[in-house]
N, CA, C and O atoms as CSV, one atom per row, in Angstrom:
chain,resi,resn,atom,element,x,y,z
A,1,UNK,N,N,-64.592,224.914,266.886
A,1,UNK,CA,C,-65.901,225.504,266.959
A,1,UNK,C,C,-66.414,225.332,268.382
A,1,UNK,O,O,-66.518,224.207,268.872
A,2,UNK,N,N,-66.727,226.409,269.030
A,2,UNK,CA,C,-67.055,226.367,270.439
A,2,UNK,C,C,-68.547,226.165,270.709
A,2,UNK,O,O,-68.913,225.811,271.830
A,3,UNK,N,N,-69.414,226.377,269.725
A,3,UNK,CA,C,-70.840,226.230,269.956
A,3,UNK,C,C,-71.251,224.772,269.813
A,3,UNK,O,O,-70.573,223.986,269.150
A,4,UNK,N,N,-72.364,224.420,270.437
A,4,UNK,CA,C,-72.907,223.084,270.290
A,4,UNK,C,C,-73.486,222.949,268.890
A,4,UNK,O,O,-74.198,223.825,268.402
A,5,UNK,N,N,-73.162,221.829,268.262
A,5,UNK,CA,C,-73.613,221.598,266.893
A,5,UNK,C,C,-74.718,220.554,266.915
A,5,UNK,O,O,-74.537,219.477,267.483
A,6,UNK,N,N,-75.867,220.859,266.302
A,6,UNK,CA,C,-76.957,219.886,266.245
A,6,UNK,C,C,-76.511,218.600,265.537
A,6,UNK,O,O,-75.656,218.635,264.653
A,7,UNK,N,N,-77.096,217.478,265.932
A,7,UNK,CA,C,-76.719,216.183,265.362
A,7,UNK,C,C,-76.718,216.162,263.834
A,7,UNK,O,O,-75.788,215.614,263.242
A,8,UNK,N,N,-77.727,216.740,263.173
A,8,UNK,CA,C,-77.723,216.680,261.706
A,8,UNK,C,C,-76.517,217.390,261.062
A,8,UNK,O,O,-76.212,217.155,259.893
A,9,UNK,N,N,-75.847,218.240,261.812
A,9,UNK,CA,C,-74.728,219.020,261.266
A,9,UNK,C,C,-73.368,218.464,261.687
A,9,UNK,O,O,-72.337,218.968,261.242
A,10,UNK,N,N,-73.347,217.443,262.530
A,10,UNK,CA,C,-72.096,216.920,263.078
A,10,UNK,C,C,-71.146,216.417,261.995
A,10,UNK,O,O,-69.942,216.666,262.059
A,11,UNK,N,N,-71.686,215.706,260.995
A,11,UNK,CA,C,-70.822,215.179,259.936
A,11,UNK,C,C,-70.114,216.301,259.188
A,11,UNK,O,O,-68.932,216.194,258.861
A,12,UNK,N,N,-70.848,217.377,258.921
A,12,UNK,CA,C,-70.233,218.527,258.251
A,12,UNK,C,C,-69.150,219.144,259.128
A,12,UNK,O,O,-68.083,219.516,258.638
A,13,UNK,N,N,-69.424,219.250,260.420
A,13,UNK,CA,C,-68.434,219.806,261.332
A,13,UNK,C,C,-67.174,218.935,261.350
A,13,UNK,O,O,-66.057,219.448,261.299
A,14,UNK,N,N,-67.361,217.627,261.421
A,14,UNK,CA,C,-66.218,216.716,261.443
A,14,UNK,C,C,-65.427,216.775,260.143
A,14,UNK,O,O,-64.198,216.722,260.154
A,15,UNK,N,N,-66.131,216.883,259.034
A,15,UNK,CA,C,-65.458,217.013,257.737
A,15,UNK,C,C,-64.640,218.299,257.699
A,15,UNK,O,O,-63.494,218.299,257.250
A,16,UNK,N,N,-65.226,219.382,258.167
A,16,UNK,CA,C,-64.533,220.669,258.187
A,16,UNK,C,C,-63.274,220.601,259.049
A,16,UNK,O,O,-62.215,221.082,258.649
A,17,UNK,N,N,-63.393,220.010,260.215
A,17,UNK,CA,C,-62.236,219.883,261.107
A,17,UNK,C,C,-61.134,219.070,260.436
A,17,UNK,O,O,-59.958,219.422,260.527
A,18,UNK,N,N,-61.508,217.991,259.766
A,18,UNK,CA,C,-60.532,217.154,259.072
A,18,UNK,C,C,-59.831,217.900,257.945
A,18,UNK,O,O,-58.613,217.804,257.794
A,19,UNK,N,N,-60.601,218.643,257.154
A,19,UNK,CA,C,-60.026,219.418,256.054
A,19,UNK,C,C,-59.060,220.487,256.575
A,19,UNK,O,O,-57.981,220.689,256.019
A,20,UNK,N,N,-59.467,221.164,257.649
A,20,UNK,CA,C,-58.606,222.205,258.214
A,20,UNK,C,C,-57.328,221.609,258.785
A,20,UNK,O,O,-56.258,222.208,258.676
A,21,UNK,N,N,-57.432,220.451,259.384
A,21,UNK,CA,C,-56.263,219.768,259.934
A,21,UNK,C,C,-55.302,219.358,258.814
A,21,UNK,O,O,-54.086,219.511,258.932
A,22,UNK,N,N,-55.869,218.840,257.738
A,22,UNK,CA,C,-55.054,218.451,256.591
A,22,UNK,C,C,-54.343,219.668,255.997
A,22,UNK,O,O,-53.159,219.605,255.667
A,23,UNK,N,N,-55.072,220.766,255.866
A,23,UNK,CA,C,-54.478,221.994,255.347
A,23,UNK,C,C,-53.354,222.490,256.260
A,23,UNK,O,O,-52.295,222.895,255.780
A,24,UNK,N,N,-53.585,222.460,257.569
A,24,UNK,CA,C,-52.559,222.896,258.515
A,24,UNK,C,C,-51.289,222.066,258.372
A,24,UNK,O,O,-50.181,222.599,258.433
A,25,UNK,N,N,-51.455,220.756,258.182
A,25,UNK,CA,C,-50.303,219.884,257.988
A,25,UNK,C,C,-49.533,220.231,256.723
A,25,UNK,O,O,-48.302,220.254,256.721
A,26,UNK,N,N,-50.264,220.501,255.648
A,26,UNK,CA,C,-49.611,220.876,254.394
A,26,UNK,C,C,-48.896,222.223,254.524
A,26,UNK,O,O,-47.821,222.414,253.956
A,27,UNK,N,N,-49.490,223.151,255.269
A,27,UNK,CA,C,-48.852,224.450,255.465
A,27,UNK,C,C,-47.551,224.307,256.250
A,27,UNK,O,O,-46.577,225.011,255.986
A,28,UNK,N,N,-47.544,223.393,257.215
A,28,UNK,CA,C,-46.308,223.139,257.953
A,28,UNK,C,C,-45.251,222.533,257.045
A,28,UNK,O,O,-44.080,222.908,257.106
A,29,UNK,N,N,-45.672,221.586,256.196
A,29,UNK,CA,C,-44.739,220.971,255.246
A,29,UNK,C,C,-44.178,222.018,254.290
A,29,UNK,O,O,-43.003,221.973,253.926
A,30,UNK,N,N,-45.027,222.955,253.888
A,30,UNK,CA,C,-44.624,223.994,252.942
A,30,UNK,C,C,-43.485,224.836,253.489
A,30,UNK,O,O,-42.593,225.239,252.743
A,31,UNK,N,N,-43.510,225.100,254.779
A,31,UNK,CA,C,-42.480,225.948,255.382
A,31,UNK,C,C,-41.080,225.358,255.240
A,31,UNK,O,O,-40.105,226.094,255.088
A,32,UNK,N,N,-40.981,224.037,255.289
A,32,UNK,CA,C,-39.662,223.423,255.190
A,32,UNK,C,C,-39.399,222.725,253.876
A,32,UNK,O,O,-38.395,222.028,253.731
A,33,UNK,N,N,-40.288,222.904,252.918
A,33,UNK,CA,C,-40.187,222.172,251.658
A,33,UNK,C,C,-39.130,222.770,250.732
A,33,UNK,O,O,-38.848,223.968,250.759
A,34,UNK,N,N,-38.566,221.899,249.925
A,34,UNK,CA,C,-37.647,222.337,248.873
A,34,UNK,C,C,-38.439,223.138,247.847
A,34,UNK,O,O,-39.636,222.918,247.667
A,35,UNK,N,N,-37.776,224.051,247.190
A,35,UNK,CA,C,-38.430,224.922,246.209
A,35,UNK,C,C,-39.192,224.111,245.163
A,35,UNK,O,O,-40.275,224.514,244.738
A,36,UNK,N,N,-38.641,222.984,244.749
A,36,UNK,CA,C,-39.289,222.177,243.714
A,36,UNK,C,C,-40.584,221.527,244.194
A,36,UNK,O,O,-41.425,221.154,243.376
A,37,UNK,N,N,-40.755,221.387,245.489
A,37,UNK,CA,C,-41.954,220.758,246.046
A,37,UNK,C,C,-43.044,221.767,246.382
A,37,UNK,O,O,-44.203,221.389,246.554
A,38,UNK,N,N,-42.695,223.025,246.478
A,38,UNK,CA,C,-43.641,224.030,246.960
A,38,UNK,C,C,-44.854,224.205,246.054
A,38,UNK,O,O,-45.965,224.396,246.548
A,39,UNK,N,N,-44.662,224.144,244.746
A,39,UNK,CA,C,-45.780,224.338,243.822
A,39,UNK,C,C,-46.877,223.309,244.029
A,39,UNK,O,O,-48.060,223.650,244.037
A,40,UNK,N,N,-46.495,222.066,244.195
A,40,UNK,CA,C,-47.468,221.006,244.415
A,40,UNK,C,C,-48.202,221.178,245.731
A,40,UNK,O,O,-49.412,220.964,245.814
A,41,UNK,N,N,-47.459,221.568,246.762
A,41,UNK,CA,C,-48.083,221.781,248.072
A,41,UNK,C,C,-49.059,222.951,248.028
A,41,UNK,O,O,-50.148,222.878,248.598
A,42,UNK,N,N,-48.673,224.025,247.355
A,42,UNK,CA,C,-49.548,225.188,247.238
A,42,UNK,C,C,-50.833,224.805,246.499
A,42,UNK,O,O,-51.920,225.240,246.879
A,43,UNK,N,N,-50.712,224.003,245.460
A,43,UNK,CA,C,-51.888,223.568,244.708
A,43,UNK,C,C,-52.818,222.742,245.597
A,43,UNK,O,O,-54.037,222.901,245.539
A,44,UNK,N,N,-52.246,221.867,246.415
A,44,UNK,CA,C,-53.060,221.056,247.332
A,44,UNK,C,C,-53.756,221.939,248.373
A,44,UNK,O,O,-54.920,221.719,248.708
A,45,UNK,N,N,-53.037,222.929,248.874
A,45,UNK,CA,C,-53.614,223.844,249.865
A,45,UNK,C,C,-54.757,224.640,249.252
A,45,UNK,O,O,-55.791,224.834,249.892
A,46,UNK,N,N,-54.583,225.097,248.032
A,46,UNK,CA,C,-55.652,225.849,247.355
A,46,UNK,C,C,-56.887,224.984,247.165
A,46,UNK,O,O,-58.011,225.441,247.373
A,47,UNK,N,N,-56.674,223.732,246.769
A,47,UNK,CA,C,-57.792,222.808,246.586
A,47,UNK,C,C,-58.514,222.590,247.915
A,47,UNK,O,O,-59.744,222.586,247.962
A,48,UNK,N,N,-57.756,222.411,248.984
A,48,UNK,CA,C,-58.359,222.237,250.303
A,48,UNK,C,C,-59.111,223.491,250.736
A,48,UNK,O,O,-60.184,223.394,251.331
A,49,UNK,N,N,-58.559,224.660,250.443
A,49,UNK,CA,C,-59.236,225.912,250.803
A,49,UNK,C,C,-60.609,225.999,250.141
A,49,UNK,O,O,-61.565,226.467,250.759
A,50,UNK,N,N,-60.714,225.552,248.893
A,50,UNK,CA,C,-62.002,225.555,248.198
A,50,UNK,C,C,-62.971,224.579,248.854
A,50,UNK,O,O,-64.155,224.877,249.011
A,51,UNK,N,N,-62.449,223.391,249.242
A,51,UNK,CA,C,-63.293,222.406,249.916
A,51,UNK,C,C,-63.735,222.925,251.287
A,51,UNK,O,O,-64.879,222.724,251.695
A,52,UNK,N,N,-62.823,223.589,251.987
A,52,UNK,CA,C,-63.141,224.155,253.292
A,52,UNK,C,C,-64.230,225.207,253.159
A,52,UNK,O,O,-65.176,225.232,253.946
A,53,UNK,N,N,-64.100,226.067,252.171
A,53,UNK,CA,C,-65.104,227.119,251.954
A,53,UNK,C,C,-66.478,226.513,251.672
A,53,UNK,O,O,-67.483,226.948,252.232
A,54,UNK,N,N,-66.510,225.514,250.806
A,54,UNK,CA,C,-67.767,224.854,250.455
A,54,UNK,C,C,-68.379,224.161,251.678
A,54,UNK,O,O,-69.582,224.258,251.919
A,55,UNK,N,N,-67.546,223.470,252.436
A,55,UNK,CA,C,-68.028,222.763,253.622
A,55,UNK,C,C,-68.489,223.738,254.695
A,55,UNK,O,O,-69.482,223.483,255.377
A,56,UNK,N,N,-67.782,224.852,254.853
A,56,UNK,CA,C,-68.171,225.860,255.840
A,56,UNK,C,C,-69.535,226.447,255.492
A,56,UNK,O,O,-70.371,226.648,256.373
A,57,UNK,N,N,-69.760,226.720,254.205
A,57,UNK,CA,C,-71.059,227.252,253.772
A,57,UNK,C,C,-72.170,226.248,254.050
A,57,UNK,O,O,-73.251,226.620,254.509
A,58,UNK,N,N,-71.900,224.974,253.771
A,58,UNK,CA,C,-72.900,223.934,254.019
A,58,UNK,C,C,-73.181,223.810,255.514
A,58,UNK,O,O,-74.331,223.645,255.920
A,59,UNK,N,N,-72.134,223.891,256.329
A,59,UNK,CA,C,-72.309,223.822,257.781
A,59,UNK,C,C,-73.113,225.020,258.283
A,59,UNK,O,O,-74.012,224.863,259.109
A,60,UNK,N,N,-72.796,226.201,257.793
A,60,UNK,CA,C,-73.544,227.397,258.199
A,60,UNK,C,C,-75.018,227.264,257.854
A,60,UNK,O,O,-75.880,227.626,258.654
A,61,UNK,N,N,-75.314,226.742,256.660
A,61,UNK,CA,C,-76.708,226.551,256.236
A,61,UNK,C,C,-77.393,225.531,257.142
A,61,UNK,O,O,-78.545,225.716,257.534
A,62,UNK,N,N,-76.686,224.461,257.468
A,62,UNK,CA,C,-77.237,223.433,258.341
A,62,UNK,C,C,-77.523,224.008,259.739
A,62,UNK,O,O,-78.577,223.752,260.321
A,63,UNK,N,N,-76.594,224.767,260.249
A,63,UNK,CA,C,-76.773,225.370,261.570
A,63,UNK,C,C,-77.969,226.321,261.568
A,63,UNK,O,O,-78.729,226.373,262.535
A,64,UNK,N,N,-78.131,227.068,260.484
A,64,UNK,CA,C,-79.252,227.992,260.373
A,64,UNK,C,C,-80.587,227.214,260.333
A,64,UNK,O,O,-81.574,227.600,260.958
A,65,UNK,N,N,-80.572,226.126,259.588
A,65,UNK,CA,C,-81.783,225.310,259.437
A,65,UNK,C,C,-82.170,224.631,260.756
A,65,UNK,O,O,-83.354,224.465,261.046
A,66,UNK,N,N,-81.188,224.248,261.536
A,66,UNK,CA,C,-81.436,223.489,262.765
A,66,UNK,C,C,-81.236,224.335,264.018
A,66,UNK,O,O,-80.935,223.814,265.092
A,67,UNK,N,N,-81.404,225.629,263.866
A,67,UNK,CA,C,-81.263,226.541,265.003
A,67,UNK,C,C,-82.357,226.253,266.025
A,67,UNK,O,O,-83.522,226.095,265.659
A,68,UNK,N,N,-81.991,226.184,267.307
A,68,UNK,CA,C,-82.999,225.895,268.329
A,68,UNK,C,C,-84.029,227.010,268.497
A,68,UNK,O,O,-84.933,226.896,269.324
């Protein structure tokens, strides 16, 4: 995220970055995973995608609320 984030929104931004990083790691693992492992990885990625979406919405609301 290239814009400056107000202090009240920093925790949400950090959470979002962490979730996206975790998802990226799982996606890399998925590329080389055995067929039997792929289902579990896909399920974890889907769960993270839902968390990312929820966190992104919360961050957007926070940014809107704390707009300079």
